[in-house]
N, C-alpha and C positions, 0 to 999 in steps of 0.2 A: 597600087598606083602611087606615084611620087607625090609628095606633099606640094611641090611647086605647081603641079597641074590642077590640084584640088583647091588650093588656097592662094590668096593674093595678099601681099603686104602693102598697106597704105600708111604712109607717114604724113601727118598734117602738121606743118610747122606754123607756130604762131608769130613768127618773125621772118624777115627777109634774109638776114645775115647767116653765115655759116655757123655751125655749132661752136667752133673754136673761138669766135669773136662775139658770141651771143651773150645777152644779159643773163646772169645766173638765175634770175627769177622767171625766165621764160619757160613755159610748159608746152611740150609737144605731145601729140597724140599718135599712138601706134596702134593700128588695127590689123587683125587677120580676118579676111572676108572669104566666105565660101563662094567659089566661082559659080556653082550651079544655082544656088538659091539667092545669092547676093546679100545674104545676112551676115552681120558681124558675129564672128565666133569668139574672138578674144579681143580685149581692148585695154590699153594702158594709157594713163596720163602721167608723164614723167618730165623731170628736169631735162633740159636740152642735151646735156652730155650723156645722161643715162639713156635717153631715147636713142641716141646715135649708137651707143654700145649694144643696146637691145636689138635694134634693127639689123646690125651687122651679124649678130649671133643667130637671129631668126632667118636671115637670108641663107646662111650656111646650112642650117638645119632643113630649110625648105628644099634645098637642092640635094641633100644627102639622105633624108629619111623618107619612109613610107608615110602616107597621110594619117593613118591611125596612130602610128608611133609618134609622129610630130604632135598631134593634138593631145595625146596622153602626156607627153613631156611638158608642153607649154601650158596646159591647163593647171598644172601644179605650181607653175611659176608665179 
């Protein structure tokens, strides 16, 4: 099964502005949620620019990888 069908990416921004103009001290939350159970599988608190980069990489992998392969890769991150 594709990871995109099994997991959902949720990004919670702690500010209203875009990452490029955000305060460097702002912290955003990146979550991977299991669609079936609704439970958070992976969670990161990151600086705004790091969170944007991570979310982009996760989106690519969600669409490209199988669910078990995706979880194995990102659990180590």
